[in-house]
C-alpha positions as CSV (number, residue, x, y, z in Angstrom):
1,M,-26.4,-1.3,28.2
2,T,-24.0,0.1,25.2
3,A,-23.4,-2.8,22.0
4,T,-20.2,-3.6,21.8
5,R,-18.4,-6.1,19.3
6,P,-17.1,-9.3,21.1
7,P,-13.6,-9.3,20.9
8,H,-13.0,-12.6,18.8
9,R,-15.1,-11.0,15.9
10,T,-12.6,-7.6,16.2
11,A,-9.3,-9.9,16.0
12,S,-10.7,-12.1,13.4
13,L,-11.4,-8.8,11.2
14,K,-7.8,-7.9,12.3
15,R,-6.6,-11.2,10.9
16,L,-8.3,-11.0,7.9
17,A,-7.0,-7.4,6.9
18,E,-3.5,-8.7,7.8
19,V,-4.0,-11.5,5.5
20,T,-5.6,-9.6,2.6
21,I,-2.7,-7.1,3.1
22,T,-0.1,-9.8,2.9
23,G,-1.2,-11.2,-0.1
24,W,-1.7,-8.2,-1.8
25,A,2.2,-7.8,-1.2
26,M,2.9,-10.7,-2.5
27,A,0.6,-10.7,-5.5
28,G,2.7,-6.9,-6.0
29,G,6.0,-9.0,-6.0
30,V,4.7,-11.6,-8.5
31,L,3.8,-8.8,-10.8
32,L,7.3,-7.1,-10.1
33,L,8.7,-10.5,-11.4
34,L,6.2,-10.4,-14.8
35,V,7.7,-6.9,-15.1
36,V,11.2,-8.6,-15.1
37,A,10.3,-11.5,-17.1
38,V,8.7,-8.8,-20.1
39,N,12.1,-6.8,-20.1
40,M,13.9,-10.0,-20.3
41,I,11.9,-11.4,-22.9
42,S,12.0,-7.5,-25.0
43,V,16.0,-7.9,-24.7
44,I,16.5,-11.5,-25.9
45,G,13.9,-10.4,-28.4
46,G,15.7,-7.4,-29.5
47,I,19.1,-9.1,-29.9
48,F,17.1,-11.2,-32.5
49,G,15.1,-8.6,-33.9
50,H,12.0,-9.2,-32.3
51,P,11.2,-7.2,-29.3
52,F,8.6,-7.2,-27.1
53,P,6.1,-4.5,-28.4
54,G,4.7,-2.3,-25.4
55,D,7.4,-3.0,-22.9
56,F,7.6,0.5,-21.6
57,E,4.1,0.4,-21.2
58,L,3.7,-2.5,-19.0
59,T,6.7,-1.8,-17.2
60,E,5.5,1.9,-16.2
61,M,2.1,0.2,-15.4
62,G,3.4,-2.6,-13.6
63,V,5.9,-1.3,-11.3
64,A,3.3,1.5,-10.5
65,I,1.1,-0.8,-9.3
66,A,3.5,-2.9,-7.4
67,A,5.0,0.4,-5.8
68,F,1.5,0.9,-4.4
69,S,0.7,-2.9,-3.3
70,F,3.7,-2.6,-0.9
71,L,2.5,0.3,0.8
72,P,-0.1,-1.3,3.2
73,Y,2.2,-4.0,3.9
74,C,5.1,-1.7,5.4
75,Q,2.4,0.5,7.3
76,L,0.7,-2.7,8.7
77,K,4.4,-4.2,10.0
78,D,5.6,-0.5,10.6
79,A,8.7,-0.9,8.1
80,N,8.4,2.9,6.8
81,V,11.5,5.1,7.1
82,T,11.8,6.5,10.6
83,A,14.6,8.3,12.6
84,D,15.2,6.4,15.3
85,V,18.1,8.5,16.4
86,F,15.8,11.3,17.9
87,T,13.8,8.4,20.1
88,A,16.4,6.1,20.9
89,R,16.3,7.0,24.7
90,A,12.6,7.7,24.7
91,S,10.5,5.9,26.7
92,I,7.8,3.4,25.3
93,R,4.9,5.7,26.2
94,I,6.5,8.5,23.9
95,K,7.6,6.4,21.1
96,A,3.8,5.0,21.1
97,V,2.0,8.6,21.1
98,L,4.7,9.5,18.4
99,S,3.4,5.9,16.8
100,L,0.1,7.2,17.2
101,V,0.6,10.7,15.4
102,A,2.3,8.8,12.5
103,S,-0.6,6.4,12.0
104,L,-3.1,9.3,12.1
105,I,-1.2,11.2,9.7
106,A,-0.7,7.6,7.5
107,L,-4.5,7.3,7.7
108,G,-5.1,10.8,6.6
109,F,-2.6,10.7,3.4
110,A,-4.1,7.4,2.4
111,L,-7.7,8.4,2.2
112,L,-6.5,12.0,0.7
113,L,-4.6,9.9,-2.0
114,L,-7.8,7.4,-2.3
115,W,-9.7,10.3,-3.2
116,R,-7.6,12.3,-5.3
117,M,-6.5,9.2,-7.5
118,Y,-10.1,8.2,-7.8
119,L,-10.8,11.5,-9.1
120,G,-7.6,10.8,-11.1
121,M,-9.1,7.7,-12.5
122,E,-12.5,9.4,-13.4
123,D,-10.7,11.9,-15.5
124,Q,-8.5,9.0,-17.2
125,R,-11.7,6.9,-18.2
126,L,-13.8,10.0,-19.0
127,Y,-11.1,11.4,-21.7
128,E,-10.3,7.9,-22.9
129,Y,-6.7,7.8,-22.4
130,T,-4.8,4.9,-23.9
131,T,-1.3,3.7,-24.2
132,T,0.3,4.5,-27.3
133,I,1.6,0.9,-28.5
134,L,-0.8,-1.6,-27.1
135,Q,-3.6,0.7,-26.4
136,I,-4.4,-0.2,-22.8
137,P,-6.9,2.1,-21.1
138,H,-4.8,4.1,-18.6
139,W,-7.5,3.9,-16.0
140,L,-7.4,0.2,-15.6
141,A,-4.2,0.7,-13.9
142,F,-5.6,2.9,-11.5
143,V,-7.9,0.2,-9.9
144,P,-5.6,-2.0,-8.3
145,I,-3.7,1.0,-7.0
146,L,-7.1,2.4,-5.6
147,I,-7.4,-1.1,-3.8
148,S,-4.0,-0.8,-2.1
149,L,-4.8,2.7,-1.0
150,A,-7.8,1.4,0.5
151,L,-5.7,-1.3,2.1
152,L,-3.2,1.3,3.2
153,S,-6.0,3.1,4.9
154,I,-7.0,-0.2,7.0
155,A,-3.4,-1.2,7.8
156,A,-3.0,2.7,8.9
157,M,-6.2,2.1,11.1
158,I,-5.1,-1.0,12.6
159,S,-1.8,1.1,13.3
160,L,-3.8,3.7,15.1
161,L,-5.6,1.3,17.2
162,N,-2.4,-0.3,18.3
163,A,-0.5,2.6,19.0
164,T,-3.4,4.0,21.1
165,T,-3.6,0.7,23.5
166,T,0.0,0.9,23.7
167,A,-0.2,4.8,24.8
168,L,-3.1,4.4,26.8
169,T,-1.2,1.4,28.5
170,R,0.5,2.0,32.1
171,Y,4.2,0.9,31.9
172,P,6.3,1.1,35.2
173,Y,9.3,2.8,33.4
174,G,7.4,4.6,30.6
């Protein structure tokens, strides 16, 4: 007799991952709004001779963090760029197999990026790189990016499981 997880536990873990990924993307959107606010304050302050110091540094870090925060959501919702012209007439099973391959590549790429970005963060921390004006340590921006890449890996696993289930299901016309 083999030990397997009850279906409800797996479903609840999947739901928890989906809620977390969605919340993370929403936080990225809020961060992007904050970046816009900083830029508005800087422009308005510049008109009156008091620009926001370090606005370029905050914009650079904020946009990078926000962009990475959207990646897991895009993977989870299958909202990545695809060339549907090649698969428009393909069967459901062929599309599922291609989706399975794409999810596998996304998972490998996410894990590779997670590993390399972690090493990059370690270098930034080791050499104590900071921003010029605000003196913010560069490695701090890597932390939410690494979280995004970990969530991207989870989203790719969910996509992979969904595509595997679809590819293995029998369809009458596929």
